N, C-alpha and C positions, 0 to 999 in steps of 0.2 A: 558470579557465573564461572568464576574458576572451580570454586567446590561443584559445582553442578556438571561440569566438565568431567572431573573425575569420577563422581559417581557414574555419569553414564560410561565412560570407557570401562570401568568395573563390572559393568553391567553388559557390555558388549564380549566381555570373556566368558562368560556364561554360556556353554556351548548348547547347553537343551534351550536357548533362546533360537537358535537358528533352526529348530523344527518348526515354530510357532512364527512362520513368515509374516504373519499380520501385526503382530507385537513388535518383530524385527524392522518393519517398515516404519511403525511408529517411534523405534528408538532411534534409529537414522536421522528420522525427521527433527526429533529434539535433539540431538547430537549437530545436525546442522545449523537449527537457530541459536544454539548455545554457540555454537564458534563465530556465527555470525556476529552475534552480539558482542564477541570478542574480539572483532573485525580481522579474525582468520579466515578471509574469505576463500581461500585454495580448497581448506579443511571442509569449510560448509559447503561449498559446491560439490565435493567429493561424497558427502554423506548424503545429499539430496538426491543425487544421481542415482546413487545406491538404492535410497528409499524407492525411486522411481520405477527401478527395473523390479522391484517386487511388486509395486502396484499394478503394475503393468500384467505382468505374470498372474496376480489375483482377478484381475480386469476389476480393479477399484476406480473407477473415473474420479470419484472426489479426491482419493488420495493422491492420484497423479495430478491434477489441476492444484492441489494445495502446494505440492513440492515444485510444480511449475513458477507456481505464484513466488514460491521463497525463492528460486534462483532469478527469478526476473529483478526482485528486491535487491539481493546480491549483485548482479550485474549493474542494477542502476548506481549501487553503492561505489562501483567501480568505475563510473560513469562511463560504461560501456552501453550505451542506450540501445542500439540496435540489437543487440542482443536479448535487452532488457523487454523491447519492445516484441521479441519474437516471444519470448515466455510467457509475457502477459497476454500476447493474441492465441496462444496456443491453450493457456490457462482459461478464456474468455470463451473459445468455441466449445470447450467441455461442459464450463456450467451452463451455457446456453442450450446444450444437447441434454443435461439433466434437469435443465428447470430451477437452478440455484438462483433466484432472483437477488437475494442478500449479496452473494459473491460477485453477481454479475456486475452490479452497482459498484462494488470495491473495486474491481480490476478496472471499469471503465473510469474511475475517479484516479486510479494509480495510471493510466494511458496517459490521461490528462497531465499528469503532472510529468510523466518523461516528455511528453511532447513540448512543454514550456522549456523542459532543459535543454531541448533543441531548439528553441525559440522559435518553434512553429506553434504560433499561438491561436492563429484560426484552429488548427486541428484540435490543441488542447482546451479550447474554448467549446469546441463539439463534442470533446467525451465529458467534460463536465456536464454539459447540458444533459446530453444522453443519462449521466449517473443521476442528477438530478431525479430526472423524469422517472425512473426507476424508485428512488427514494421515496417520492411522492407515493406512487403507487404501494408501497411497502409501509408508508406512515412512518419513515424514520426522519423524524426532524431532525436528530443530530446528523445524520450523513447529509441532509440537505443543507445543513449550516456549514458543515467542512468544505463541502463543495462550493457554496458560495464564496466563503473563504478563500477559497483557491483559485476562483474567478478573479477575486479582489487583487491577488497576488500578480494574474494575467495582466489585469490593467494597470497595474503598477509599473510592471516591466514595459509595457507600451506608453510609461510617462501620460496614460490618461488619467491623471489623479482624481478628478471628481466622480467618474464610475468605480475607481479602485475605493475612495470613500463610501460610495454607495454600498457597493456588496460587502465590505469588512463590518458596516453597521448593520446591514440586512444579517450577515450571519450571527451578530453577537446579539441582536434582538431575540431572534430565534434560540440561543443558547440562554439566554436569561429568562425566556419563558418556561423553557424546558427545564431549568436549574441545573445545567450542564456547564461547568466552567472551564473544562479542558479545552484548550483552543481560544479561547477568548483572550488568553494572556498574548497569545502569538498576534491575533488580530487588533489587539490594542496598540500593540508595539508596532505594528505596520502602519497604522493610522499616526501614531507619532512621526514616523518617518514621511508619511505622505504630506503631512502639515509642515513639516521641515521643508521639503522640496519647493512647497507653496510659499515660505516664508512666512506662515502663520505662526511664530514662536509662541505666544500664548497658548495656543491651542494643544 
């Protein structure tokens, strides 16, 4: 990421880039994501804000929503959950306006994560449920599994361990069926924690 940051900084010094605002907005977006991955959140937000200004001038709704989502993720990393909700909700409105079902589902899932962080578990479950409904319509089994695992996390937080086990196992069953292992290790680790709480040490 450090090398990528240097390359982007060099690119931003090229004056001719500023004549092509579409490319400049993309470079600002890349720069924001690189700085976010380097945990330089202040710099990341500055780049995302610059990208949003250009995308608004170009009336590029998808670009605006993308950068709203990125800002929401940064504020979530900073534990500024009200601001994270604000930007996710703004992104959701745009995605609904342009009918981007894939990103609608993703943002709904992220809203579920934020509400879980706020310990608003009913709201969290509501958004995960909405996300799953759209993922089913899009036939995105991996997305369904991801949200089922997150629902398991909610029930884990509520100490409803039987339901937590049920959702973790449902999530991993789908992952096995579609042969995608990403996320399974997290669910298996969470299952281990649940069985520890239940004093089922062999399990």
